[in-house]
LUMSE-936452 format. One record per atom (N, C-alpha, C): residue number from 1; residue in one letter; atom name; y negated, z negated, x negated. Coordinates in Angstrom, 3 decimals, decimal comma. Layout:
BEGIN
<rec><seq>NUM</seq><type>A</type><atom>CA</atom><yy>Y</yy><zz>Z</zz><xx>X</xx></rec>
...
This chain:
BEGIN
<rec><seq>1</seq><type>M</type><atom>N</atom><yy>-0,106</yy><zz>-2,133</zz><xx>-0,825</xx></rec>
<rec><seq>1</seq><type>M</type><atom>CA</atom><yy>-1,150</yy><zz>-2,052</zz><xx>-1,813</xx></rec>
<rec><seq>1</seq><type>M</type><atom>C</atom><yy>-1,427</yy><zz>-0,591</zz><xx>-2,174</xx></rec>
<rec><seq>2</seq><type>L</type><atom>N</atom><yy>-0,397</yy><zz>0,238</zz><xx>-2,114</xx></rec>
<rec><seq>2</seq><type>L</type><atom>CA</atom><yy>-0,590</yy><zz>1,650</zz><xx>-2,448</xx></rec>
<rec><seq>2</seq><type>L</type><atom>C</atom><yy>-1,531</yy><zz>2,320</zz><xx>-1,461</xx></rec>
<rec><seq>3</seq><type>I</type><atom>N</atom><yy>-1,361</yy><zz>2,038</zz><xx>-0,181</xx></rec>
<rec><seq>3</seq><type>I</type><atom>CA</atom><yy>-2,243</yy><zz>2,627</zz><xx>0,827</xx></rec>
<rec><seq>3</seq><type>I</type><atom>C</atom><yy>-3,663</yy><zz>2,098</zz><xx>0,650</xx></rec>
<rec><seq>4</seq><type>W</type><atom>N</atom><yy>-3,797</yy><zz>0,819</zz><xx>0,344</xx></rec>
<rec><seq>4</seq><type>W</type><atom>CA</atom><yy>-5,113</yy><zz>0,208</zz><xx>0,107</xx></rec>
<rec><seq>4</seq><type>W</type><atom>C</atom><yy>-5,820</yy><zz>0,900</zz><xx>-1,055</xx></rec>
<rec><seq>5</seq><type>R</type><atom>N</atom><yy>-5,110</yy><zz>1,084</zz><xx>-2,162</xx></rec>
<rec><seq>5</seq><type>R</type><atom>CA</atom><yy>-5,713</yy><zz>1,738</zz><xx>-3,319</xx></rec>
<rec><seq>5</seq><type>R</type><atom>C</atom><yy>-6,051</yy><zz>3,191</zz><xx>-3,030</xx></rec>
<rec><seq>6</seq><type>A</type><atom>N</atom><yy>-5,199</yy><zz>3,889</zz><xx>-2,278</xx></rec>
<rec><seq>6</seq><type>A</type><atom>CA</atom><yy>-5,463</yy><zz>5,288</zz><xx>-1,952</xx></rec>
<rec><seq>6</seq><type>A</type><atom>C</atom><yy>-6,666</yy><zz>5,407</zz><xx>-1,024</xx></rec>
<rec><seq>7</seq><type>A</type><atom>N</atom><yy>-6,816</yy><zz>4,480</zz><xx>-0,101</xx></rec>
<rec><seq>7</seq><type>A</type><atom>CA</atom><yy>-7,952</yy><zz>4,524</zz><xx>0,821</xx></rec>
<rec><seq>7</seq><type>A</type><atom>C</atom><yy>-9,264</yy><zz>4,258</zz><xx>0,094</xx></rec>
<rec><seq>8</seq><type>R</type><atom>N</atom><yy>-9,232</yy><zz>3,405</zz><xx>-0,924</xx></rec>
<rec><seq>8</seq><type>R</type><atom>CA</atom><yy>-10,442</yy><zz>3,084</zz><xx>-1,683</xx></rec>
<rec><seq>8</seq><type>R</type><atom>C</atom><yy>-10,679</yy><zz>4,061</zz><xx>-2,824</xx></rec>
<rec><seq>9</seq><type>L</type><atom>N</atom><yy>-9,685</yy><zz>4,874</zz><xx>-3,149</xx></rec>
<rec><seq>9</seq><type>L</type><atom>CA</atom><yy>-9,739</yy><zz>5,866</zz><xx>-4,234</xx></rec>
<rec><seq>9</seq><type>L</type><atom>C</atom><yy>-9,914</yy><zz>5,250</zz><xx>-5,613</xx></rec>
<rec><seq>10</seq><type>R</type><atom>N</atom><yy>-9,670</yy><zz>3,966</zz><xx>-5,713</xx></rec>
<rec><seq>10</seq><type>R</type><atom>CA</atom><yy>-9,744</yy><zz>3,305</zz><xx>-7,023</xx></rec>
<rec><seq>10</seq><type>R</type><atom>C</atom><yy>-9,023</yy><zz>1,972</zz><xx>-6,933</xx></rec>
<rec><seq>11</seq><type>S</type><atom>N</atom><yy>-8,813</yy><zz>1,382</zz><xx>-8,063</xx></rec>
<rec><seq>11</seq><type>S</type><atom>CA</atom><yy>-8,215</yy><zz>0,061</zz><xx>-8,148</xx></rec>
<rec><seq>11</seq><type>S</type><atom>C</atom><yy>-9,289</yy><zz>-0,924</zz><xx>-8,574</xx></rec>
<rec><seq>12</seq><type>S</type><atom>N</atom><yy>-9,219</yy><zz>-2,107</zz><xx>-8,037</xx></rec>
<rec><seq>12</seq><type>S</type><atom>CA</atom><yy>-10,171</yy><zz>-3,139</zz><xx>-8,452</xx></rec>
<rec><seq>12</seq><type>S</type><atom>C</atom><yy>-9,375</yy><zz>-4,309</zz><xx>-9,008</xx></rec>
<rec><seq>13</seq><type>S</type><atom>N</atom><yy>-9,834</yy><zz>-5,506</zz><xx>-8,828</xx></rec>
<rec><seq>13</seq><type>S</type><atom>CA</atom><yy>-9,116</yy><zz>-6,651</zz><xx>-9,375</xx></rec>
<rec><seq>13</seq><type>S</type><atom>C</atom><yy>-7,767</yy><zz>-6,797</zz><xx>-8,685</xx></rec>
<rec><seq>14</seq><type>L</type><atom>N</atom><yy>-6,827</yy><zz>-7,389</zz><xx>-9,365</xx></rec>
<rec><seq>14</seq><type>L</type><atom>CA</atom><yy>-5,484</yy><zz>-7,555</zz><xx>-8,820</xx></rec>
<rec><seq>14</seq><type>L</type><atom>C</atom><yy>-5,509</yy><zz>-8,399</zz><xx>-7,554</xx></rec>
<rec><seq>15</seq><type>A</type><atom>N</atom><yy>-6,319</yy><zz>-9,440</zz><xx>-7,537</xx></rec>
<rec><seq>15</seq><type>A</type><atom>CA</atom><yy>-6,395</yy><zz>-10,304</zz><xx>-6,352</xx></rec>
<rec><seq>15</seq><type>A</type><atom>C</atom><yy>-6,912</yy><zz>-9,525</zz><xx>-5,144</xx></rec>
<rec><seq>16</seq><type>E</type><atom>N</atom><yy>-7,913</yy><zz>-8,697</zz><xx>-5,350</xx></rec>
<rec><seq>16</seq><type>E</type><atom>CA</atom><yy>-8,453</yy><zz>-7,897</zz><xx>-4,252</xx></rec>
<rec><seq>16</seq><type>E</type><atom>C</atom><yy>-7,443</yy><zz>-6,856</zz><xx>-3,788</xx></rec>
<rec><seq>17</seq><type>D</type><atom>N</atom><yy>-6,735</yy><zz>-6,252</zz><xx>-4,717</xx></rec>
<rec><seq>17</seq><type>D</type><atom>CA</atom><yy>-5,714</yy><zz>-5,271</zz><xx>-4,349</xx></rec>
<rec><seq>17</seq><type>D</type><atom>C</atom><yy>-4,578</yy><zz>-5,919</zz><xx>-3,566</xx></rec>
<rec><seq>18</seq><type>V</type><atom>N</atom><yy>-4,149</yy><zz>-7,094</zz><xx>-3,979</xx></rec>
<rec><seq>18</seq><type>V</type><atom>CA</atom><yy>-3,059</yy><zz>-7,784</zz><xx>-3,283</xx></rec>
<rec><seq>18</seq><type>V</type><atom>C</atom><yy>-3,500</yy><zz>-8,207</zz><xx>-1,888</xx></rec>
<rec><seq>19</seq><type>A</type><atom>N</atom><yy>-4,682</yy><zz>-8,784</zz><xx>-1,768</xx></rec>
<rec><seq>19</seq><type>A</type><atom>CA</atom><yy>-5,169</yy><zz>-9,228</zz><xx>-0,457</xx></rec>
<rec><seq>19</seq><type>A</type><atom>C</atom><yy>-5,355</yy><zz>-8,048</zz><xx>0,498</xx></rec>
<rec><seq>20</seq><type>G</type><atom>N</atom><yy>-6,013</yy><zz>-7,002</zz><xx>0,038</xx></rec>
<rec><seq>20</seq><type>G</type><atom>CA</atom><yy>-6,205</yy><zz>-5,820</zz><xx>0,879</xx></rec>
<rec><seq>20</seq><type>G</type><atom>C</atom><yy>-4,886</yy><zz>-5,142</zz><xx>1,211</xx></rec>
<rec><seq>21</seq><type>G</type><atom>N</atom><yy>-3,999</yy><zz>-5,090</zz><xx>0,228</xx></rec>
<rec><seq>21</seq><type>G</type><atom>CA</atom><yy>-2,694</yy><zz>-4,478</zz><xx>0,443</xx></rec>
<rec><seq>21</seq><type>G</type><atom>C</atom><yy>-1,857</yy><zz>-5,230</zz><xx>1,460</xx></rec>
<rec><seq>22</seq><type>L</type><atom>N</atom><yy>-1,930</yy><zz>-6,561</zz><xx>1,434</xx></rec>
<rec><seq>22</seq><type>L</type><atom>CA</atom><yy>-1,200</yy><zz>-7,349</zz><xx>2,424</xx></rec>
<rec><seq>22</seq><type>L</type><atom>C</atom><yy>-1,720</yy><zz>-7,092</zz><xx>3,829</xx></rec>
<rec><seq>23</seq><type>I</type><atom>N</atom><yy>-3,026</yy><zz>-7,057</zz><xx>3,978</xx></rec>
<rec><seq>23</seq><type>I</type><atom>CA</atom><yy>-3,610</yy><zz>-6,827</zz><xx>5,299</xx></rec>
<rec><seq>23</seq><type>I</type><atom>C</atom><yy>-3,228</yy><zz>-5,442</zz><xx>5,826</xx></rec>
<rec><seq>24</seq><type>V</type><atom>N</atom><yy>-3,400</yy><zz>-4,429</zz><xx>5,004</xx></rec>
<rec><seq>24</seq><type>V</type><atom>CA</atom><yy>-3,072</yy><zz>-3,061</zz><xx>5,425</xx></rec>
<rec><seq>24</seq><type>V</type><atom>C</atom><yy>-1,569</yy><zz>-2,921</zz><xx>5,656</xx></rec>
<rec><seq>25</seq><type>G</type><atom>N</atom><yy>-0,776</yy><zz>-3,514</zz><xx>4,793</xx></rec>
<rec><seq>25</seq><type>G</type><atom>CA</atom><yy>0,679</yy><zz>-3,431</zz><xx>4,929</xx></rec>
<rec><seq>25</seq><type>G</type><atom>C</atom><yy>1,192</yy><zz>-4,077</zz><xx>6,195</xx></rec>
<rec><seq>26</seq><type>Y</type><atom>N</atom><yy>0,701</yy><zz>-5,275</zz><xx>6,496</xx></rec>
<rec><seq>26</seq><type>Y</type><atom>CA</atom><yy>1,125</yy><zz>-5,943</zz><xx>7,727</xx></rec>
<rec><seq>26</seq><type>Y</type><atom>C</atom><yy>0,669</yy><zz>-5,184</zz><xx>8,966</xx></rec>
<rec><seq>27</seq><type>A</type><atom>N</atom><yy>-0,527</yy><zz>-4,645</zz><xx>8,931</xx></rec>
<rec><seq>27</seq><type>A</type><atom>CA</atom><yy>-1,025</yy><zz>-3,874</zz><xx>10,079</xx></rec>
<rec><seq>27</seq><type>A</type><atom>C</atom><yy>-0,166</yy><zz>-2,623</zz><xx>10,295</xx></rec>
<rec><seq>28</seq><type>C</type><atom>N</atom><yy>0,135</yy><zz>-1,897</zz><xx>9,227</xx></rec>
<rec><seq>28</seq><type>C</type><atom>CA</atom><yy>0,964</yy><zz>-0,694</zz><xx>9,350</xx></rec>
<rec><seq>28</seq><type>C</type><atom>C</atom><yy>2,389</yy><zz>-1,050</zz><xx>9,775</xx></rec>
<rec><seq>29</seq><type>E</type><atom>N</atom><yy>2,915</yy><zz>-2,140</zz><xx>9,267</xx></rec>
<rec><seq>29</seq><type>E</type><atom>CA</atom><yy>4,260</yy><zz>-2,558</zz><xx>9,639</xx></rec>
<rec><seq>29</seq><type>E</type><atom>C</atom><yy>4,319</yy><zz>-2,938</zz><xx>11,120</xx></rec>
<rec><seq>30</seq><type>F</type><atom>N</atom><yy>3,286</yy><zz>-3,612</zz><xx>11,604</xx></rec>
<rec><seq>30</seq><type>F</type><atom>CA</atom><yy>3,228</yy><zz>-3,977</zz><xx>13,017</xx></rec>
<rec><seq>30</seq><type>F</type><atom>C</atom><yy>3,151</yy><zz>-2,733</zz><xx>13,889</xx></rec>
<rec><seq>31</seq><type>L</type><atom>N</atom><yy>2,331</yy><zz>-1,754</zz><xx>13,485</xx></rec>
<rec><seq>31</seq><type>L</type><atom>CA</atom><yy>2,213</yy><zz>-0,515</zz><xx>14,248</xx></rec>
<rec><seq>31</seq><type>L</type><atom>C</atom><yy>3,496</yy><zz>0,312</zz><xx>14,197</xx></rec>
<rec><seq>32</seq><type>A</type><atom>N</atom><yy>4,287</yy><zz>0,174</zz><xx>13,153</xx></rec>
<rec><seq>32</seq><type>A</type><atom>CA</atom><yy>5,575</yy><zz>0,854</zz><xx>13,079</xx></rec>
<rec><seq>32</seq><type>A</type><atom>C</atom><yy>6,639</yy><zz>0,094</zz><xx>13,868</xx></rec>
<rec><seq>33</seq><type>Y</type><atom>N</atom><yy>6,488</yy><zz>-1,221</zz><xx>13,968</xx></rec>
<rec><seq>33</seq><type>Y</type><atom>CA</atom><yy>7,477</yy><zz>-2,045</zz><xx>14,679</xx></rec>
<rec><seq>33</seq><type>Y</type><atom>C</atom><yy>7,426</yy><zz>-1,830</zz><xx>16,190</xx></rec>
<rec><seq>34</seq><type>L</type><atom>N</atom><yy>6,235</yy><zz>-1,630</zz><xx>16,733</xx></rec>
<rec><seq>34</seq><type>L</type><atom>CA</atom><yy>6,102</yy><zz>-1,491</zz><xx>18,187</xx></rec>
<rec><seq>34</seq><type>L</type><atom>C</atom><yy>6,934</yy><zz>-0,335</zz><xx>18,750</xx></rec>
<rec><seq>35</seq><type>P</type><atom>N</atom><yy>6,814</yy><zz>0,892</zz><xx>18,230</xx></rec>
<rec><seq>35</seq><type>P</type><atom>CA</atom><yy>7,662</yy><zz>1,958</zz><xx>18,779</xx></rec>
<rec><seq>35</seq><type>P</type><atom>C</atom><yy>9,143</yy><zz>1,772</zz><xx>18,448</xx></rec>
<rec><seq>36</seq><type>A</type><atom>N</atom><yy>9,441</yy><zz>1,185</zz><xx>17,296</xx></rec>
<rec><seq>36</seq><type>A</type><atom>CA</atom><yy>10,845</yy><zz>0,947</zz><xx>16,944</xx></rec>
<rec><seq>36</seq><type>A</type><atom>C</atom><yy>11,469</yy><zz>-0,052</zz><xx>17,911</xx></rec>
<rec><seq>37</seq><type>R</type><atom>N</atom><yy>10,725</yy><zz>-1,081</zz><xx>18,237</xx></rec>
<rec><seq>37</seq><type>R</type><atom>CA</atom><yy>11,221</yy><zz>-2,087</zz><xx>19,188</xx></rec>
<rec><seq>37</seq><type>R</type><atom>C</atom><yy>11,358</yy><zz>-1,489</zz><xx>20,585</xx></rec>
<rec><seq>38</seq><type>A</type><atom>N</atom><yy>10,412</yy><zz>-0,655</zz><xx>20,975</xx></rec>
<rec><seq>38</seq><type>A</type><atom>CA</atom><yy>10,474</yy><zz>-0,014</zz><xx>22,290</xx></rec>
<rec><seq>38</seq><type>A</type><atom>C</atom><yy>11,671</yy><zz>0,938</zz><xx>22,386</xx></rec>
<rec><seq>39</seq><type>A</type><atom>N</atom><yy>12,034</yy><zz>1,545</zz><xx>21,266</xx></rec>
<rec><seq>39</seq><type>A</type><atom>CA</atom><yy>13,190</yy><zz>2,438</zz><xx>21,241</xx></rec>
<rec><seq>39</seq><type>A</type><atom>C</atom><yy>14,503</yy><zz>1,670</zz><xx>21,167</xx></rec>
<rec><seq>40</seq><type>G</type><atom>N</atom><yy>14,438</yy><zz>0,356</zz><xx>20,977</xx></rec>
<rec><seq>40</seq><type>G</type><atom>CA</atom><yy>15,647</yy><zz>-0,457</zz><xx>20,935</xx></rec>
<rec><seq>40</seq><type>G</type><atom>C</atom><yy>16,281</yy><zz>-0,570</zz><xx>19,562</xx></rec>
<rec><seq>41</seq><type>V</type><atom>N</atom><yy>15,581</yy><zz>-0,147</zz><xx>18,529</xx></rec>
<rec><seq>41</seq><type>V</type><atom>CA</atom><yy>16,096</yy><zz>-0,248</zz><xx>17,158</xx></rec>
<rec><seq>41</seq><type>V</type><atom>C</atom><yy>15,047</yy><zz>-0,917</zz><xx>16,272</xx></rec>
<rec><seq>42</seq><type>P</type><atom>N</atom><yy>14,901</yy><zz>-2,250</zz><xx>16,399</xx></rec>
<rec><seq>42</seq><type>P</type><atom>CA</atom><yy>13,830</yy><zz>-2,921</zz><xx>15,655</xx></rec>
<rec><seq>42</seq><type>P</type><atom>C</atom><yy>14,001</yy><zz>-2,854</zz><xx>14,141</xx></rec>
<rec><seq>43</seq><type>Y</type><atom>N</atom><yy>15,214</yy><zz>-2,664</zz><xx>13,661</xx></rec>
<rec><seq>43</seq><type>Y</type><atom>CA</atom><yy>15,414</yy><zz>-2,597</zz><xx>12,214</xx></rec>
<rec><seq>43</seq><type>Y</type><atom>C</atom><yy>14,988</yy><zz>-1,251</zz><xx>11,628</xx></rec>
<rec><seq>44</seq><type>L</type><atom>N</atom><yy>14,615</yy><zz>-0,318</zz><xx>12,489</xx></rec>
<rec><seq>44</seq><type>L</type><atom>CA</atom><yy>14,106</yy><zz>0,959</zz><xx>12,024</xx></rec>
<rec><seq>44</seq><type>L</type><atom>C</atom><yy>12,780</yy><zz>0,797</zz><xx>11,282</xx></rec>
<rec><seq>45</seq><type>V</type><atom>N</atom><yy>12,132</yy><zz>-0,345</zz><xx>11,460</xx></rec>
<rec><seq>45</seq><type>V</type><atom>CA</atom><yy>10,857</yy><zz>-0,615</zz><xx>10,785</xx></rec>
<rec><seq>45</seq><type>V</type><atom>C</atom><yy>11,030</yy><zz>-0,654</zz><xx>9,266</xx></rec>
<rec><seq>46</seq><type>V</type><atom>N</atom><yy>12,230</yy><zz>-0,835</zz><xx>8,791</xx></rec>
<rec><seq>46</seq><type>V</type><atom>CA</atom><yy>12,507</yy><zz>-0,849</zz><xx>7,349</xx></rec>
<rec><seq>46</seq><type>V</type><atom>C</atom><yy>12,234</yy><zz>0,521</zz><xx>6,731</xx></rec>
<rec><seq>47</seq><type>V</type><atom>N</atom><yy>12,285</yy><zz>1,569</zz><xx>7,534</xx></rec>
<rec><seq>47</seq><type>V</type><atom>CA</atom><yy>12,050</yy><zz>2,921</zz><xx>7,040</xx></rec>
<rec><seq>47</seq><type>V</type><atom>C</atom><yy>10,602</yy><zz>3,093</zz><xx>6,582</xx></rec>
<rec><seq>48</seq><type>W</type><atom>N</atom><yy>9,668</yy><zz>2,394</zz><xx>7,220</xx></rec>
<rec><seq>48</seq><type>W</type><atom>CA</atom><yy>8,239</yy><zz>2,545</zz><xx>6,914</xx></rec>
<rec><seq>48</seq><type>W</type><atom>C</atom><yy>7,905</yy><zz>2,266</zz><xx>5,446</xx></rec>
<rec><seq>49</seq><type>P</type><atom>N</atom><yy>8,237</yy><zz>1,091</zz><xx>4,892</xx></rec>
<rec><seq>49</seq><type>P</type><atom>CA</atom><yy>7,874</yy><zz>0,869</zz><xx>3,484</xx></rec>
<rec><seq>49</seq><type>P</type><atom>C</atom><yy>8,612</yy><zz>1,795</zz><xx>2,520</xx></rec>
<rec><seq>50</seq><type>I</type><atom>N</atom><yy>9,826</yy><zz>2,156</zz><xx>2,858</xx></rec>
<rec><seq>50</seq><type>I</type><atom>CA</atom><yy>10,573</yy><zz>3,077</zz><xx>2,000</xx></rec>
<rec><seq>50</seq><type>I</type><atom>C</atom><yy>9,901</yy><zz>4,451</zz><xx>1,999</xx></rec>
<rec><seq>51</seq><type>A</type><atom>N</atom><yy>9,471</yy><zz>4,899</zz><xx>3,167</xx></rec>
<rec><seq>51</seq><type>A</type><atom>CA</atom><yy>8,798</yy><zz>6,195</zz><xx>3,265</xx></rec>
<rec><seq>51</seq><type>A</type><atom>C</atom><yy>7,484</yy><zz>6,206</zz><xx>2,491</xx></rec>
<rec><seq>52</seq><type>V</type><atom>N</atom><yy>6,746</yy><zz>5,100</zz><xx>2,541</xx></rec>
<rec><seq>52</seq><type>V</type><atom>CA</atom><yy>5,477</yy><zz>5,018</zz><xx>1,804</xx></rec>
<rec><seq>52</seq><type>V</type><atom>C</atom><yy>5,730</yy><zz>5,084</zz><xx>0,303</xx></rec>
<rec><seq>53</seq><type>M</type><atom>N</atom><yy>6,704</yy><zz>4,300</zz><xx>-0,170</xx></rec>
<rec><seq>53</seq><type>M</type><atom>CA</atom><yy>7,002</yy><zz>4,307</zz><xx>-1,608</xx></rec>
<rec><seq>53</seq><type>M</type><atom>C</atom><yy>7,501</yy><zz>5,668</zz><xx>-2,073</xx></rec>
<rec><seq>54</seq><type>L</type><atom>N</atom><yy>8,330</yy><zz>6,315</zz><xx>-1,268</xx></rec>
<rec><seq>54</seq><type>L</type><atom>CA</atom><yy>8,805</yy><zz>7,650</zz><xx>-1,635</xx></rec>
<rec><seq>54</seq><type>L</type><atom>C</atom><yy>7,665</yy><zz>8,657</zz><xx>-1,670</xx></rec>
<rec><seq>55</seq><type>A</type><atom>N</atom><yy>6,770</yy><zz>8,584</zz><xx>-0,703</xx></rec>
<rec><seq>55</seq><type>A</type><atom>CA</atom><yy>5,636</yy><zz>9,508</zz><xx>-0,681</xx></rec>
<rec><seq>55</seq><type>A</type><atom>C</atom><yy>4,757</yy><zz>9,332</zz><xx>-1,913</xx></rec>
<rec><seq>56</seq><type>F</type><atom>N</atom><yy>4,477</yy><zz>8,078</zz><xx>-2,278</xx></rec>
<rec><seq>56</seq><type>F</type><atom>CA</atom><yy>3,625</yy><zz>7,828</zz><xx>-3,436</xx></rec>
<rec><seq>56</seq><type>F</type><atom>C</atom><yy>4,349</yy><zz>8,129</zz><xx>-4,753</xx></rec>
<rec><seq>57</seq><type>A</type><atom>N</atom><yy>5,666</yy><zz>8,127</zz><xx>-4,740</xx></rec>
<rec><seq>57</seq><type>A</type><atom>CA</atom><yy>6,419</yy><zz>8,463</zz><xx>-5,948</xx></rec>
<rec><seq>57</seq><type>A</type><atom>C</atom><yy>6,608</yy><zz>9,970</zz><xx>-6,110</xx></rec>
<rec><seq>58</seq><type>C</type><atom>N</atom><yy>6,726</yy><zz>10,685</zz><xx>-5,003</xx></rec>
<rec><seq>58</seq><type>C</type><atom>CA</atom><yy>7,039</yy><zz>12,114</zz><xx>-5,066</xx></rec>
<rec><seq>58</seq><type>C</type><atom>C</atom><yy>5,809</yy><zz>13,019</zz><xx>-5,107</xx></rec>
<rec><seq>59</seq><type>V</type><atom>N</atom><yy>4,721</yy><zz>12,597</zz><xx>-4,509</xx></rec>
<rec><seq>59</seq><type>V</type><atom>CA</atom><yy>3,513</yy><zz>13,430</zz><xx>-4,480</xx></rec>
<rec><seq>59</seq><type>V</type><atom>C</atom><yy>2,715</yy><zz>13,180</zz><xx>-5,762</xx></rec>
<rec><seq>60</seq><type>P</type><atom>N</atom><yy>2,561</yy><zz>14,188</zz><xx>-6,603</xx></rec>
<rec><seq>60</seq><type>P</type><atom>CA</atom><yy>1,890</yy><zz>13,980</zz><xx>-7,890</xx></rec>
<rec><seq>60</seq><type>P</type><atom>C</atom><yy>0,479</yy><zz>13,400</zz><xx>-7,781</xx></rec>
<rec><seq>61</seq><type>G</type><atom>N</atom><yy>-0,275</yy><zz>13,785</zz><xx>-6,789</xx></rec>
<rec><seq>61</seq><type>G</type><atom>CA</atom><yy>-1,639</yy><zz>13,281</zz><xx>-6,639</xx></rec>
<rec><seq>61</seq><type>G</type><atom>C</atom><yy>-1,714</yy><zz>11,809</zz><xx>-6,268</xx></rec>
<rec><seq>62</seq><type>L</type><atom>N</atom><yy>-0,639</yy><zz>11,263</zz><xx>-5,736</xx></rec>
<rec><seq>62</seq><type>L</type><atom>CA</atom><yy>-0,626</yy><zz>9,859</zz><xx>-5,322</xx></rec>
<rec><seq>62</seq><type>L</type><atom>C</atom><yy>-0,044</yy><zz>8,925</zz><xx>-6,377</xx></rec>
<rec><seq>63</seq><type>R</type><atom>N</atom><yy>0,556</yy><zz>9,478</zz><xx>-7,401</xx></rec>
<rec><seq>63</seq><type>R</type><atom>CA</atom><yy>1,205</yy><zz>8,641</zz><xx>-8,414</xx></rec>
<rec><seq>63</seq><type>R</type><atom>C</atom><yy>0,238</yy><zz>7,748</zz><xx>-9,183</xx></rec>
<rec><seq>64</seq><type>R</type><atom>N</atom><yy>-1,008</yy><zz>8,149</zz><xx>-9,257</xx></rec>
<rec><seq>64</seq><type>R</type><atom>CA</atom><yy>-1,973</yy><zz>7,361</zz><xx>-10,033</xx></rec>
<rec><seq>64</seq><type>R</type><atom>C</atom><yy>-2,268</yy><zz>6,011</zz><xx>-9,392</xx></rec>
<rec><seq>65</seq><type>F</type><atom>N</atom><yy>-1,933</yy><zz>5,817</zz><xx>-8,126</xx></rec>
<rec><seq>65</seq><type>F</type><atom>CA</atom><yy>-2,210</yy><zz>4,562</zz><xx>-7,449</xx></rec>
<rec><seq>65</seq><type>F</type><atom>C</atom><yy>-1,156</yy><zz>3,488</zz><xx>-7,726</xx></rec>
<rec><seq>66</seq><type>W</type><atom>N</atom><yy>-0,091</yy><zz>3,833</zz><xx>-8,444</xx></rec>
<rec><seq>66</seq><type>W</type><atom>CA</atom><yy>0,926</yy><zz>2,847</zz><xx>-8,796</xx></rec>
<rec><seq>66</seq><type>W</type><atom>C</atom><yy>0,402</yy><zz>1,852</zz><xx>-9,832</xx></rec>
<rec><seq>67</seq><type>R</type><atom>N</atom><yy>-0,511</yy><zz>2,300</zz><xx>-10,672</xx></rec>
<rec><seq>67</seq><type>R</type><atom>CA</atom><yy>-1,016</yy><zz>1,438</zz><xx>-11,754</xx></rec>
<rec><seq>67</seq><type>R</type><atom>C</atom><yy>-2,460</yy><zz>1,064</zz><xx>-11,509</xx></rec>
<rec><seq>68</seq><type>R</type><atom>N</atom><yy>-2,790</yy><zz>-0,116</zz><xx>-11,941</xx></rec>
<rec><seq>68</seq><type>R</type><atom>CA</atom><yy>-4,163</yy><zz>-0,594</zz><xx>-11,831</xx></rec>
<rec><seq>68</seq><type>R</type><atom>C</atom><yy>-4,944</yy><zz>-0,102</zz><xx>-13,030</xx></rec>
<rec><seq>69</seq><type>D</type><atom>N</atom><yy>-6,180</yy><zz>0,266</zz><xx>-12,797</xx></rec>
<rec><seq>69</seq><type>D</type><atom>CA</atom><yy>-7,050</yy><zz>0,713</zz><xx>-13,879</xx></rec>
<rec><seq>69</seq><type>D</type><atom>C</atom><yy>-7,350</yy><zz>-0,482</zz><xx>-14,775</xx></rec>
<rec><seq>70</seq><type>P</type><atom>N</atom><yy>-6,958</yy><zz>-0,445</zz><xx>-16,048</xx></rec>
<rec><seq>70</seq><type>P</type><atom>CA</atom><yy>-7,151</yy><zz>-1,615</zz><xx>-16,913</xx></rec>
<rec><seq>70</seq><type>P</type><atom>C</atom><yy>-8,615</yy><zz>-1,942</zz><xx>-17,185</xx></rec>
<rec><seq>71</seq><type>A</type><atom>N</atom><yy>-9,498</yy><zz>-0,996</zz><xx>-16,980</xx></rec>
<rec><seq>71</seq><type>A</type><atom>CA</atom><yy>-10,919</yy><zz>-1,254</zz><xx>-17,248</xx></rec>
<rec><seq>71</seq><type>A</type><atom>C</atom><yy>-11,559</yy><zz>-2,093</zz><xx>-16,147</xx></rec>
<rec><seq>72</seq><type>T</type><atom>N</atom><yy>-10,944</yy><zz>-2,135</zz><xx>-14,970</xx></rec>
<rec><seq>72</seq><type>T</type><atom>CA</atom><yy>-11,524</yy><zz>-2,912</zz><xx>-13,870</xx></rec>
<rec><seq>72</seq><type>T</type><atom>C</atom><yy>-10,923</yy><zz>-4,305</zz><xx>-13,838</xx></rec>
<rec><seq>73</seq><type>G</type><atom>N</atom><yy>-11,663</yy><zz>-5,207</zz><xx>-13,303</xx></rec>
<rec><seq>73</seq><type>G</type><atom>CA</atom><yy>-11,158</yy><zz>-6,563</zz><xx>-13,155</xx></rec>
<rec><seq>73</seq><type>G</type><atom>C</atom><yy>-11,309</yy><zz>-7,436</zz><xx>-14,388</xx></rec>
<rec><seq>74</seq><type>R</type><atom>N</atom><yy>-11,799</yy><zz>-6,892</zz><xx>-15,461</xx></rec>
<rec><seq>74</seq><type>R</type><atom>CA</atom><yy>-11,986</yy><zz>-7,693</zz><xx>-16,662</xx></rec>
<rec><seq>74</seq><type>R</type><atom>C</atom><yy>-13,335</yy><zz>-8,393</zz><xx>-16,622</xx></rec>
<rec><seq>75</seq><type>A</type><atom>N</atom><yy>-13,361</yy><zz>-9,536</zz><xx>-17,192</xx></rec>
<rec><seq>75</seq><type>A</type><atom>CA</atom><yy>-14,641</yy><zz>-10,246</zz><xx>-17,305</xx></rec>
<rec><seq>75</seq><type>A</type><atom>C</atom><yy>-15,495</yy><zz>-9,547</zz><xx>-18,338</xx></rec>
<rec><seq>76</seq><type>R</type><atom>N</atom><yy>-16,734</yy><zz>-9,434</zz><xx>-18,059</xx></rec>
<rec><seq>76</seq><type>R</type><atom>CA</atom><yy>-17,659</yy><zz>-8,765</zz><xx>-18,968</xx></rec>
<rec><seq>76</seq><type>R</type><atom>C</atom><yy>-18,219</yy><zz>-9,759</zz><xx>-19,976</xx></rec>
<rec><seq>77</seq><type>R</type><atom>N</atom><yy>-18,158</yy><zz>-9,420</zz><xx>-21,237</xx></rec>
<rec><seq>77</seq><type>R</type><atom>CA</atom><yy>-18,710</yy><zz>-10,295</zz><xx>-22,267</xx></rec>
<rec><seq>77</seq><type>R</type><atom>C</atom><yy>-20,116</yy><zz>-9,840</zz><xx>-22,614</xx></rec>
<rec><seq>78</seq><type>E</type><atom>N</atom><yy>-21,006</yy><zz>-10,785</zz><xx>-22,682</xx></rec>
<rec><seq>78</seq><type>E</type><atom>CA</atom><yy>-22,385</yy><zz>-10,446</zz><xx>-23,020</xx></rec>
<rec><seq>78</seq><type>E</type><atom>C</atom><yy>-22,792</yy><zz>-11,057</zz><xx>-24,325</xx></rec>
């Protein structure tokens, strides 16, 4: 979900963030699994999500993607 939010440069509804995050996460995990499996260490794929979380936690510019913007996703009252 962090990569999804960073690619869109904003947060939207929680359902959209979760759905997009799952798609992007599975795609990135699959692309990380292929070389790990070819190298004979399929469990090396565990490094990928840890590296993403560390990058988003350590880089100050990426920290804002951890939280959803509370103004988005709310129903509008008229």
